[in-house]
Biopython code that builds the backbone (N, CA, C, O; Angstrom):
import numpy as np
from Bio.PDB.StructureBuilder import StructureBuilder

atoms = [
    (1, "MET", "N", (1.863, 9.996, 11.835)),
    (1, "MET", "CA", (1.083, 11.153, 11.431)),
    (1, "MET", "C", (1.928, 12.405, 11.628)),
    (1, "MET", "O", (2.624, 12.536, 12.636)),
    (2, "ASN", "N", (1.871, 13.311, 10.684)),
    (2, "ASN", "CA", (2.704, 14.511, 10.742)),
    (2, "ASN", "C", (2.233, 15.512, 11.787)),
    (2, "ASN", "O", (3.055, 16.112, 12.480)),
    (3, "ASN", "N", (0.939, 15.699, 11.907)),
    (3, "ASN", "CA", (0.402, 16.706, 12.806)),
    (3, "ASN", "C", (-0.101, 16.037, 14.080)),
    (3, "ASN", "O", (-1.179, 15.442, 14.092)),
    (4, "LEU", "N", (0.670, 16.134, 15.135)),
    (4, "LEU", "CA", (0.338, 15.465, 16.388)),
    (4, "LEU", "C", (-0.342, 16.419, 17.364)),
    (4, "LEU", "O", (-0.034, 16.414, 18.555)),
    (5, "PHE", "N", (-1.254, 17.229, 16.868)),
    (5, "PHE", "CA", (-1.844, 18.246, 17.738)),
    (5, "PHE", "C", (-2.651, 17.644, 18.875)),
    (5, "PHE", "O", (-2.682, 18.218, 19.964)),
    (6, "LEU", "N", (-3.300, 16.520, 18.665)),
    (6, "LEU", "CA", (-4.084, 15.914, 19.740)),
    (6, "LEU", "C", (-3.187, 15.331, 20.825)),
    (6, "LEU", "O", (-3.484, 15.461, 22.013)),
    (7, "SER", "N", (-2.105, 14.699, 20.429)),
    (7, "SER", "CA", (-1.162, 14.169, 21.419)),
    (7, "SER", "C", (-0.507, 15.305, 22.195)),
    (7, "SER", "O", (-0.318, 15.206, 23.408)),
    (8, "ASN", "N", (-0.163, 16.378, 21.502)),
    (8, "ASN", "CA", (0.404, 17.548, 22.178)),
    (8, "ASN", "C", (-0.608, 18.158, 23.141)),
    (8, "ASN", "O", (-0.256, 18.538, 24.257)),
    (9, "MET", "N", (-1.860, 18.252, 22.713)),
    (9, "MET", "CA", (-2.919, 18.790, 23.564)),
    (9, "MET", "C", (-3.080, 17.929, 24.813)),
    (9, "MET", "O", (-3.198, 18.447, 25.924)),
    (10, "LYS", "N", (-3.084, 16.615, 24.622)),
    (10, "LYS", "CA", (-3.223, 15.674, 25.741)),
    (10, "LYS", "C", (-2.089, 15.869, 26.738)),
    (10, "LYS", "O", (-2.324, 15.901, 27.946)),
    (11, "ASP", "N", (-0.867, 15.999, 26.247)),
    (11, "ASP", "CA", (0.288, 16.237, 27.120)),
    (11, "ASP", "C", (0.149, 17.569, 27.857)),
    (11, "ASP", "O", (0.467, 17.665, 29.043)),
    (12, "ASP", "N", (-0.324, 18.588, 27.154)),
    (12, "ASP", "CA", (-0.542, 19.892, 27.787)),
    (12, "ASP", "C", (-1.594, 19.796, 28.889)),
    (12, "ASP", "O", (-1.440, 20.404, 29.948)),
    (13, "PHE", "N", (-2.657, 19.038, 28.647)),
    (13, "PHE", "CA", (-3.696, 18.849, 29.670)),
    (13, "PHE", "C", (-3.083, 18.305, 30.957)),
    (13, "PHE", "O", (-3.362, 18.812, 32.043)),
    (14, "ILE", "N", (-2.252, 17.279, 30.836)),
    (14, "ILE", "CA", (-1.644, 16.660, 32.018)),
    (14, "ILE", "C", (-0.750, 17.656, 32.753)),
    (14, "ILE", "O", (-0.807, 17.755, 33.978)),
    (15, "VAL", "N", (0.066, 18.383, 32.018)),
    (15, "VAL", "CA", (0.959, 19.372, 32.643)),
    (15, "VAL", "C", (0.138, 20.433, 33.374)),
    (15, "VAL", "O", (0.446, 20.780, 34.514)),
    (16, "ILE", "N", (-0.896, 20.942, 32.727)),
    (16, "ILE", "CA", (-1.737, 21.970, 33.346)),
    (16, "ILE", "C", (-2.435, 21.414, 34.583)),
    (16, "ILE", "O", (-2.490, 22.081, 35.616)),
    (17, "LEU", "N", (-2.966, 20.201, 34.486)),
    (17, "LEU", "CA", (-3.613, 19.587, 35.649)),
    (17, "LEU", "C", (-2.640, 19.441, 36.809)),
    (17, "LEU", "O", (-2.990, 19.719, 37.956)),
    (18, "GLU", "N", (-1.433, 19.010, 36.516)),
    (18, "GLU", "CA", (-0.428, 18.849, 37.571)),
    (18, "GLU", "C", (-0.046, 20.191, 38.187)),
    (18, "GLU", "O", (0.189, 20.278, 39.392)),
    (19, "GLU", "N", (0.015, 21.228, 37.371)),
    (19, "GLU", "CA", (0.377, 22.559, 37.870)),
    (19, "GLU", "C", (-0.755, 23.216, 38.651)),
    (19, "GLU", "O", (-0.508, 23.883, 39.656)),
    (20, "LYS", "N", (-1.982, 23.036, 38.203)),
    (20, "LYS", "CA", (-3.113, 23.789, 38.750)),
    (20, "LYS", "C", (-3.906, 23.047, 39.824)),
    (20, "LYS", "O", (-4.600, 23.676, 40.623)),
    (21, "SER", "N", (-3.813, 21.736, 39.851)),
    (21, "SER", "CA", (-4.620, 20.962, 40.794)),
    (21, "SER", "C", (-3.960, 20.934, 42.166)),
    (21, "SER", "O", (-2.740, 20.806, 42.279)),
    (22, "SER", "N", (-4.772, 21.053, 43.195)),
    (22, "SER", "CA", (-4.247, 21.026, 44.563)),
    (22, "SER", "C", (-4.078, 19.605, 45.087)),
    (22, "SER", "O", (-3.476, 19.398, 46.141)),
    (23, "SER", "N", (-4.604, 18.630, 44.360)),
    (23, "SER", "CA", (-4.460, 17.227, 44.768)),
    (23, "SER", "C", (-3.887, 16.416, 43.605)),
    (23, "SER", "O", (-3.919, 16.862, 42.458)),
    (24, "PRO", "N", (-3.366, 15.228, 43.902)),
    (24, "PRO", "CA", (-2.807, 14.394, 42.823)),
    (24, "PRO", "C", (-3.859, 14.076, 41.754)),
    (24, "PRO", "O", (-5.048, 13.960, 42.048)),
    (25, "ILE", "N", (-3.400, 13.941, 40.533)),
    (25, "ILE", "CA", (-4.292, 13.665, 39.405)),
    (25, "ILE", "C", (-4.542, 12.165, 39.302)),
    (25, "ILE", "O", (-3.605, 11.369, 39.242)),
    (26, "ASP", "N", (-5.818, 11.793, 39.281)),
    (26, "ASP", "CA", (-6.205, 10.404, 39.053)),
    (26, "ASP", "C", (-6.676, 10.312, 37.603)),
    (26, "ASP", "O", (-7.816, 10.656, 37.293)),
    (27, "LYS", "N", (-5.802, 9.851, 36.724)),
    (27, "LYS", "CA", (-6.123, 9.794, 35.291)),
    (27, "LYS", "C", (-7.332, 8.906, 35.004)),
    (27, "LYS", "O", (-7.998, 9.084, 33.985)),
    (28, "ASP", "N", (-7.621, 7.953, 35.889)),
    (28, "ASP", "CA", (-8.778, 7.073, 35.687)),
    (28, "ASP", "C", (-10.099, 7.822, 35.847)),
    (28, "ASP", "O", (-11.137, 7.346, 35.385)),
    (29, "ARG", "N", (-10.074, 8.975, 36.488)),
    (29, "ARG", "CA", (-11.295, 9.762, 36.677)),
    (29, "ARG", "C", (-11.508, 10.762, 35.541)),
    (29, "ARG", "O", (-12.526, 11.453, 35.494)),
    (30, "LEU", "N", (-10.546, 10.834, 34.634)),
    (30, "LEU", "CA", (-10.669, 11.718, 33.478)),
    (30, "LEU", "C", (-11.311, 10.954, 32.323)),
    (30, "LEU", "O", (-11.354, 9.724, 32.337)),
    (31, "SER", "N", (-11.800, 11.668, 31.344)),
    (31, "SER", "CA", (-12.501, 11.029, 30.222)),
    (31, "SER", "C", (-11.567, 10.550, 29.121)),
    (31, "SER", "O", (-11.820, 9.520, 28.495)),
    (32, "ILE", "N", (-10.494, 11.287, 28.882)),
    (32, "ILE", "CA", (-9.529, 10.898, 27.856)),
    (32, "ILE", "C", (-8.682, 9.754, 28.388)),
    (32, "ILE", "O", (-8.308, 9.743, 29.560)),
    (33, "ASP", "N", (-8.383, 8.798, 27.528)),
    (33, "ASP", "CA", (-7.426, 7.747, 27.885)),
    (33, "ASP", "C", (-6.037, 8.312, 27.601)),
    (33, "ASP", "O", (-5.617, 8.400, 26.447)),
    (34, "TYR", "N", (-5.336, 8.691, 28.655)),
    (34, "TYR", "CA", (-4.049, 9.368, 28.500)),
    (34, "TYR", "C", (-2.912, 8.431, 28.123)),
    (34, "TYR", "O", (-1.777, 8.876, 27.947)),
    (35, "GLU", "N", (-3.197, 7.152, 27.999)),
    (35, "GLU", "CA", (-2.192, 6.187, 27.540)),
    (35, "GLU", "C", (-2.329, 5.923, 26.041)),
    (35, "GLU", "O", (-1.493, 5.236, 25.455)),
    (36, "THR", "N", (-3.366, 6.460, 25.426)),
    (36, "THR", "CA", (-3.663, 6.224, 24.016)),
    (36, "THR", "C", (-3.128, 7.359, 23.149)),
    (36, "THR", "O", (-3.115, 8.516, 23.569)),
    (37, "ASP", "N", (-2.690, 7.024, 21.948)),
    (37, "ASP", "CA", (-2.291, 8.033, 20.969)),
    (37, "ASP", "C", (-3.571, 8.584, 20.332)),
    (37, "ASP", "O", (-4.191, 7.922, 19.499)),
    (38, "LEU", "N", (-3.955, 9.780, 20.723)),
    (38, "LEU", "CA", (-5.214, 10.355, 20.257)),
    (38, "LEU", "C", (-5.220, 10.623, 18.761)),
    (38, "LEU", "O", (-6.259, 10.495, 18.113)),
    (39, "ASP", "N", (-4.080, 10.991, 18.212)),
    (39, "ASP", "CA", (-4.018, 11.242, 16.768)),
    (39, "ASP", "C", (-4.277, 9.954, 15.985)),
    (39, "ASP", "O", (-5.001, 9.961, 14.989)),
    (40, "GLU", "N", (-3.684, 8.855, 16.438)),
    (40, "GLU", "CA", (-3.926, 7.554, 15.788)),
    (40, "GLU", "C", (-5.378, 7.135, 15.939)),
    (40, "GLU", "O", (-5.984, 6.620, 14.999)),
    (41, "LEU", "N", (-5.935, 7.356, 17.124)),
    (41, "LEU", "CA", (-7.319, 6.964, 17.374)),
    (41, "LEU", "C", (-8.282, 7.746, 16.485)),
    (41, "LEU", "O", (-9.218, 7.173, 15.926)),
    (42, "MET", "N", (-8.056, 9.045, 16.355)),
    (42, "MET", "CA", (-8.919, 9.840, 15.489)),
    (42, "MET", "C", (-8.792, 9.387, 14.037)),
    (42, "MET", "O", (-9.795, 9.283, 13.331)),
    (43, "GLU", "N", (-7.575, 9.120, 13.590)),
    (43, "GLU", "CA", (-7.376, 8.625, 12.224)),
    (43, "GLU", "C", (-8.104, 7.302, 12.017)),
    (43, "GLU", "O", (-8.683, 7.066, 10.957)),
    (44, "LYS", "N", (-8.072, 6.445, 13.027)),
    (44, "LYS", "CA", (-8.775, 5.161, 12.941)),
    (44, "LYS", "C", (-10.274, 5.391, 12.769)),
    (44, "LYS", "O", (-10.895, 4.824, 11.870)),
    (45, "TYR", "N", (-10.860, 6.237, 13.644)),
    (45, "TYR", "CA", (-12.299, 6.503, 13.565)),
    (45, "TYR", "C", (-12.673, 7.167, 12.245)),
    (45, "TYR", "O", (-13.694, 6.826, 11.648)),
    (46, "LEU", "N", (-11.859, 8.109, 11.788)),
    (46, "LEU", "CA", (-12.133, 8.764, 10.505)),
    (46, "LEU", "C", (-12.022, 7.778, 9.346)),
    (46, "LEU", "O", (-12.813, 7.828, 8.403)),
    (47, "GLY", "N", (-11.041, 6.885, 9.420)),
    (47, "GLY", "CA", (-10.886, 5.870, 8.380)),
    (47, "GLY", "C", (-12.090, 4.944, 8.308)),
    (47, "GLY", "O", (-12.561, 4.612, 7.220)),
    (48, "LEU", "N", (-12.583, 4.530, 9.465)),
    (48, "LEU", "CA", (-13.769, 3.668, 9.505)),
    (48, "LEU", "C", (-14.989, 4.398, 8.954)),
    (48, "LEU", "O", (-15.777, 3.819, 8.206)),
    (49, "LEU", "N", (-15.147, 5.661, 9.320)),
    (49, "LEU", "CA", (-16.257, 6.464, 8.817)),
    (49, "LEU", "C", (-16.146, 6.657, 7.306)),
    (49, "LEU", "O", (-17.133, 6.537, 6.581)),
    (50, "ARG", "N", (-14.947, 6.955, 6.848)),
    (50, "ARG", "CA", (-14.690, 7.149, 5.414)),
    (50, "ARG", "C", (-15.033, 5.880, 4.628)),
    (50, "ARG", "O", (-15.648, 5.947, 3.564)),
    (51, "GLU", "N", (-14.631, 4.733, 5.160)),
    (51, "GLU", "CA", (-14.898, 3.455, 4.486)),
    (51, "GLU", "C", (-16.400, 3.186, 4.390)),
    (51, "GLU", "O", (-16.883, 2.727, 3.356)),
    (52, "GLN", "N", (-17.131, 3.468, 5.456)),
    (52, "GLN", "CA", (-18.579, 3.247, 5.411)),
    (52, "GLN", "C", (-19.259, 4.220, 4.454)),
    (52, "GLN", "O", (-20.228, 3.857, 3.788)),
    (53, "ALA", "N", (-18.763, 5.441, 4.381)),
    (53, "ALA", "CA", (-19.314, 6.401, 3.416)),
    (53, "ALA", "C", (-19.078, 5.903, 1.994)),
    (53, "ALA", "O", (-19.938, 6.058, 1.127)),
    (54, "ARG", "N", (-17.913, 5.308, 1.758)),
    (54, "ARG", "CA", (-17.606, 4.742, 0.438)),
    (54, "ARG", "C", (-18.545, 3.580, 0.126)),
    (54, "ARG", "O", (-19.082, 3.484, -0.978)),
    (55, "LEU", "N", (-18.741, 2.693, 1.114)),
    (55, "LEU", "CA", (-19.635, 1.547, 0.915)),
    (55, "LEU", "C", (-21.081, 1.995, 0.731)),
    (55, "LEU", "O", (-21.823, 1.398, -0.049)),
    (56, "LEU", "N", (-21.478, 3.032, 1.439)),
    (56, "LEU", "CA", (-22.823, 3.586, 1.282)),
    (56, "LEU", "C", (-23.022, 4.078, -0.146)),
    (56, "LEU", "O", (-24.047, 3.801, -0.768)),
    (57, "SER", "N", (-22.055, 4.797, -0.653)),
    (57, "SER", "CA", (-22.140, 5.324, -2.014)),
    (57, "SER", "C", (-22.230, 4.190, -3.036)),
    (57, "SER", "O", (-23.030, 4.243, -3.970)),
    (58, "GLN", "N", (-21.401, 3.172, -2.845)),
    (58, "GLN", "CA", (-21.437, 2.005, -3.749)),
    (58, "GLN", "C", (-22.806, 1.336, -3.723)),
    (58, "GLN", "O", (-23.386, 1.034, -4.766)),
    (59, "ALA", "N", (-23.309, 1.111, -2.516)),
    (59, "ALA", "CA", (-24.600, 0.426, -2.377)),
    (59, "ALA", "C", (-25.725, 1.253, -2.987)),
    (59, "ALA", "O", (-26.609, 0.708, -3.647)),
    (60, "LYS", "N", (-25.695, 2.562, -2.769)),
    (60, "LYS", "CA", (-26.713, 3.449, -3.327)),
    (60, "LYS", "C", (-26.672, 3.412, -4.847)),
    (60, "LYS", "O", (-27.713, 3.334, -5.499)),
    (61, "ASN", "N", (-25.464, 3.470, -5.412)),
    (61, "ASN", "CA", (-25.320, 3.461, -6.869)),
    (61, "ASN", "C", (-25.780, 2.148, -7.485)),
    (61, "ASN", "O", (-26.233, 2.124, -8.629)),
    (62, "LYS", "N", (-25.668, 1.051, -6.732)),
    (62, "LYS", "CA", (-26.118, -0.256, -7.221)),
    (62, "LYS", "C", (-27.595, -0.506, -6.926)),
    (62, "LYS", "O", (-28.166, -1.493, -7.390)),
    (63, "GLY", "N", (-28.216, 0.391, -6.151)),
    (63, "GLY", "CA", (-29.620, 0.210, -5.795)),
    (63, "GLY", "C", (-29.841, -0.917, -4.804)),
    (63, "GLY", "O", (-30.930, -1.489, -4.754)),
    (64, "ASN", "N", (-28.832, -1.246, -4.018)),
    (64, "ASN", "CA", (-28.908, -2.337, -3.046)),
    (64, "ASN", "C", (-29.358, -1.768, -1.698)),
    (64, "ASN", "O", (-28.552, -1.282, -0.905)),
    (65, "GLU", "N", (-30.669, -1.845, -1.468)),
    (65, "GLU", "CA", (-31.258, -1.230, -0.280)),
    (65, "GLU", "C", (-30.731, -1.825, 1.027)),
    (65, "GLU", "O", (-30.490, -1.091, 1.986)),
    (66, "LEU", "N", (-30.552, -3.134, 1.073)),
    (66, "LEU", "CA", (-30.035, -3.763, 2.297)),
    (66, "LEU", "C", (-28.599, -3.328, 2.587)),
    (66, "LEU", "O", (-28.238, -3.092, 3.740)),
    (67, "ALA", "N", (-27.798, -3.225, 1.555)),
    (67, "ALA", "CA", (-26.419, -2.768, 1.739)),
    (67, "ALA", "C", (-26.384, -1.294, 2.149)),
    (67, "ALA", "O", (-25.525, -0.886, 2.930)),
    (68, "VAL", "N", (-27.317, -0.498, 1.624)),
    (68, "VAL", "CA", (-27.418, 0.910, 2.023)),
    (68, "VAL", "C", (-27.729, 0.998, 3.513)),
    (68, "VAL", "O", (-27.083, 1.745, 4.248)),
    (69, "LEU", "N", (-28.722, 0.229, 3.952)),
    (69, "LEU", "CA", (-29.102, 0.243, 5.365)),
    (69, "LEU", "C", (-27.954, -0.220, 6.253)),
    (69, "LEU", "O", (-27.690, 0.376, 7.297)),
    (70, "SER", "N", (-27.282, -1.273, 5.841)),
    (70, "SER", "CA", (-26.134, -1.777, 6.605)),
    (70, "SER", "C", (-25.041, -0.716, 6.717)),
    (70, "SER", "O", (-24.489, -0.494, 7.795)),
    (71, "ALA", "N", (-24.737, -0.071, 5.607)),
    (71, "ALA", "CA", (-23.709, 0.977, 5.617)),
    (71, "ALA", "C", (-24.132, 2.146, 6.495)),
    (71, "ALA", "O", (-23.305, 2.714, 7.209)),
    (72, "LEU", "N", (-25.409, 2.511, 6.452)),
    (72, "LEU", "CA", (-25.900, 3.603, 7.294)),
    (72, "LEU", "C", (-25.762, 3.269, 8.777)),
    (72, "LEU", "O", (-25.348, 4.112, 9.573)),
    (73, "LEU", "N", (-26.109, 2.044, 9.142)),
    (73, "LEU", "CA", (-25.998, 1.636, 10.549)),
    (73, "LEU", "C", (-24.546, 1.666, 11.024)),
    (73, "LEU", "O", (-24.254, 2.134, 12.124)),
    (74, "LYS", "N", (-23.648, 1.167, 10.191)),
    (74, "LYS", "CA", (-22.226, 1.173, 10.560)),
    (74, "LYS", "C", (-21.668, 2.592, 10.557)),
    (74, "LYS", "O", (-20.856, 2.942, 11.413)),
    (75, "LEU", "N", (-22.095, 3.404, 9.603)),
    (75, "LEU", "CA", (-21.666, 4.796, 9.541)),
    (75, "LEU", "C", (-22.090, 5.527, 10.815)),
    (75, "LEU", "O", (-21.323, 6.309, 11.378)),
    (76, "ARG", "N", (-23.312, 5.265, 11.258)),
    (76, "ARG", "CA", (-23.813, 5.869, 12.498)),
    (76, "ARG", "C", (-22.937, 5.480, 13.681)),
    (76, "ARG", "O", (-22.591, 6.327, 14.504)),
    (77, "THR", "N", (-22.579, 4.208, 13.770)),
    (77, "THR", "CA", (-21.739, 3.726, 14.866)),
    (77, "THR", "C", (-20.391, 4.432, 14.877)),
    (77, "THR", "O", (-19.921, 4.856, 15.933)),
    (78, "HIS", "N", (-19.771, 4.562, 13.721)),
    (78, "HIS", "CA", (-18.457, 5.207, 13.650)),
    (78, "HIS", "C", (-18.557, 6.708, 13.927)),
    (78, "HIS", "O", (-17.650, 7.292, 14.521)),
    (79, "ALA", "N", (-19.653, 7.329, 13.500)),
    (79, "ALA", "CA", (-19.859, 8.748, 13.811)),
    (79, "ALA", "C", (-20.051, 8.937, 15.317)),
    (79, "ALA", "O", (-19.579, 9.922, 15.884)),
    (80, "MET", "N", (-20.738, 8.003, 15.959)),
    (80, "MET", "CA", (-20.917, 8.070, 17.411)),
    (80, "MET", "C", (-19.582, 7.900, 18.133)),
    (80, "MET", "O", (-19.347, 8.536, 19.160)),
    (81, "SER", "N", (-18.714, 7.052, 17.605)),
    (81, "SER", "CA", (-17.381, 6.893, 18.197)),
    (81, "SER", "C", (-16.609, 8.204, 18.131)),
    (81, "SER", "O", (-15.958, 8.596, 19.099)),
    (82, "LEU", "N", (-16.681, 8.877, 16.996)),
    (82, "LEU", "CA", (-16.019, 10.181, 16.864)),
    (82, "LEU", "C", (-16.631, 11.202, 17.819)),
    (82, "LEU", "O", (-15.917, 11.999, 18.428)),
    (83, "SER", "N", (-17.945, 11.173, 17.942)),
    (83, "SER", "CA", (-18.616, 12.089, 18.855)),
    (83, "SER", "C", (-18.158, 11.853, 20.295)),
    (83, "SER", "O", (-17.878, 12.806, 21.022)),
    (84, "SER", "N", (-18.082, 10.596, 20.704)),
    (84, "SER", "CA", (-17.613, 10.258, 22.058)),
    (84, "SER", "C", (-16.163, 10.669, 22.255)),
    (84, "SER", "O", (-15.778, 11.132, 23.329)),
    (85, "PHE", "N", (-15.370, 10.496, 21.220)),
    (85, "PHE", "CA", (-13.962, 10.889, 21.250)),
    (85, "PHE", "C", (-13.844, 12.381, 21.585)),
    (85, "PHE", "O", (-13.060, 12.770, 22.451)),
    (86, "PHE", "N", (-14.627, 13.209, 20.892)),
    (86, "PHE", "CA", (-14.572, 14.648, 21.129)),
    (86, "PHE", "C", (-15.265, 15.039, 22.431)),
    (86, "PHE", "O", (-14.864, 16.010, 23.074)),
    (87, "ASP", "N", (-16.304, 14.293, 22.831)),
    (87, "ASP", "CA", (-16.940, 14.546, 24.130)),
    (87, "ASP", "C", (-15.940, 14.383, 25.270)),
    (87, "ASP", "O", (-15.978, 15.147, 26.235)),
    (88, "ALA", "N", (-15.052, 13.405, 25.173)),
    (88, "ALA", "CA", (-14.034, 13.194, 26.210)),
    (88, "ALA", "C", (-13.109, 14.407, 26.304)),
    (88, "ALA", "O", (-12.716, 14.804, 27.401)),
    (89, "ILE", "N", (-12.764, 14.990, 25.170)),
    (89, "ILE", "CA", (-11.925, 16.192, 25.170)),
    (89, "ILE", "C", (-12.669, 17.345, 25.839)),
    (89, "ILE", "O", (-12.092, 18.082, 26.639)),
    (90, "VAL", "N", (-13.947, 17.498, 25.510)),
    (90, "VAL", "CA", (-14.763, 18.551, 26.123)),
    (90, "VAL", "C", (-14.819, 18.361, 27.637)),
    (90, "VAL", "O", (-14.627, 19.317, 28.388)),
    (91, "GLU", "N", (-15.078, 17.143, 28.084)),
    (91, "GLU", "CA", (-15.207, 16.876, 29.519)),
    (91, "GLU", "C", (-13.918, 17.177, 30.274)),
    (91, "GLU", "O", (-13.958, 17.794, 31.338)),
    (92, "ASP", "N", (-12.783, 16.754, 29.745)),
    (92, "ASP", "CA", (-11.517, 17.029, 30.430)),
    (92, "ASP", "C", (-11.166, 18.515, 30.377)),
    (92, "ASP", "O", (-10.578, 19.045, 31.320)),
    (93, "THR", "N", (-11.519, 19.182, 29.293)),
    (93, "THR", "CA", (-11.310, 20.625, 29.211)),
    (93, "THR", "C", (-12.106, 21.332, 30.302)),
    (93, "THR", "O", (-11.606, 22.254, 30.947)),
    (94, "GLU", "N", (-13.346, 20.895, 30.505)),
    (94, "GLU", "CA", (-14.183, 21.502, 31.544)),
    (94, "GLU", "C", (-13.610, 21.259, 32.936)),
    (94, "GLU", "O", (-13.675, 22.142, 33.791)),
    (95, "ILE", "N", (-13.055, 20.086, 33.173)),
    (95, "ILE", "CA", (-12.419, 19.799, 34.464)),
    (95, "ILE", "C", (-11.272, 20.773, 34.706)),
    (95, "ILE", "O", (-11.128, 21.315, 35.801)),
    (96, "ILE", "N", (-10.462, 20.991, 33.682)),
    (96, "ILE", "CA", (-9.317, 21.901, 33.808)),
    (96, "ILE", "C", (-9.796, 23.333, 34.049)),
    (96, "ILE", "O", (-9.253, 24.034, 34.903)),
    (97, "ILE", "N", (-10.794, 23.760, 33.310)),
    (97, "ILE", "CA", (-11.315, 25.123, 33.452)),
    (97, "ILE", "C", (-11.877, 25.352, 34.850)),
    (97, "ILE", "O", (-11.756, 26.452, 35.390)),
    (98, "ARG", "N", (-12.490, 24.332, 35.442)),
    (98, "ARG", "CA", (-13.135, 24.464, 36.754)),
    (98, "ARG", "C", (-12.162, 24.454, 37.936)),
    (98, "ARG", "O", (-12.577, 24.682, 39.073)),
    (99, "LEU", "N", (-10.896, 24.198, 37.688)),
    (99, "LEU", "CA", (-9.927, 24.234, 38.786)),
    (99, "LEU", "C", (-9.902, 25.641, 39.386)),
    (99, "LEU", "O", (-10.010, 26.636, 38.670)),
    (100, "ASP", "N", (-9.760, 25.706, 40.702)),
    (100, "ASP", "CA", (-9.850, 26.990, 41.412)),
    (100, "ASP", "C", (-8.606, 27.858, 41.306)),
    (100, "ASP", "O", (-8.631, 29.005, 41.752)),
    (101, "SER", "N", (-7.543, 27.365, 40.745)),
    (101, "SER", "CA", (-6.271, 28.090, 40.791)),
    (101, "SER", "C", (-6.041, 29.039, 39.609)),
    (101, "SER", "O", (-4.924, 29.522, 39.422)),
    (102, "TRP", "N", (-7.062, 29.308, 38.821)),
    (102, "TRP", "CA", (-6.917, 30.215, 37.682)),
    (102, "TRP", "C", (-7.037, 31.667, 38.120)),
    (102, "TRP", "O", (-7.779, 31.982, 39.051)),
    (103, "SER", "N", (-6.319, 32.534, 37.460)),
    (103, "SER", "CA", (-6.513, 33.973, 37.650)),
    (103, "SER", "C", (-7.859, 34.334, 37.040)),
    (103, "SER", "O", (-8.335, 33.670, 36.120)),
    (104, "GLU", "N", (-8.461, 35.385, 37.558)),
    (104, "GLU", "CA", (-9.738, 35.813, 36.988)),
    (104, "GLU", "C", (-9.508, 36.490, 35.647)),
    (104, "GLU", "O", (-8.534, 37.218, 35.457)),
    (105, "LEU", "N", (-10.423, 36.235, 34.726)),
    (105, "LEU", "CA", (-10.356, 36.916, 33.430)),
    (105, "LEU", "C", (-10.807, 38.361, 33.615)),
    (105, "LEU", "O", (-11.787, 38.614, 34.315)),
    (106, "PRO", "N", (-10.112, 39.303, 33.005)),
    (106, "PRO", "CA", (-10.549, 40.701, 33.122)),
    (106, "PRO", "C", (-11.888, 40.900, 32.419)),
    (106, "PRO", "O", (-12.240, 40.173, 31.491)),
    (107, "GLU", "N", (-12.617, 41.895, 32.883)),
    (107, "GLU", "CA", (-13.935, 42.195, 32.303)),
    (107, "GLU", "C", (-13.831, 42.547, 30.828)),
    (107, "GLU", "O", (-14.660, 42.113, 30.028)),
    (108, "LYS", "N", (-12.831, 43.325, 30.461)),
    (108, "LYS", "CA", (-12.673, 43.723, 29.058)),
    (108, "LYS", "C", (-11.276, 43.577, 28.614)),
    (108, "LYS", "O", (-10.961, 43.867, 27.460)),
]
sb = StructureBuilder()
sb.init_structure("model")
sb.init_model(0)
sb.init_chain("A")
sb.init_seg("    ")
for serial, (resi, resn, name, xyz) in enumerate(atoms, 1):
    if name == "N":
        sb.init_residue(resn, " ", resi, " ")
    sb.init_atom(name, np.array(xyz, "f"), 0.0, 1.0, " ", f" {name:<3s}", serial, name[0])
structure = sb.get_structure()
């Protein structure tokens, strides 16, 4: 993948945690899997979602109600995977923000 912004972000998270945390970092207590290529994982989830959207459209156009329902259920599952993927980023971001070693933000 050309744009590795998620992998770069993940690496930045680790560096910041190591710099700002007063104790050693236990990656198992974080939400992101820091051994995984996040860009590949997101592409995988998006690909699965895209495929189900395609199958949903096909089933709808053919009037196949059972296939529509099946595609909707699978589409929901893949959308939930993407949601969990981004929830992990939110959770680790909050952990980093809550570290006590930050300078205070100015009022204005």
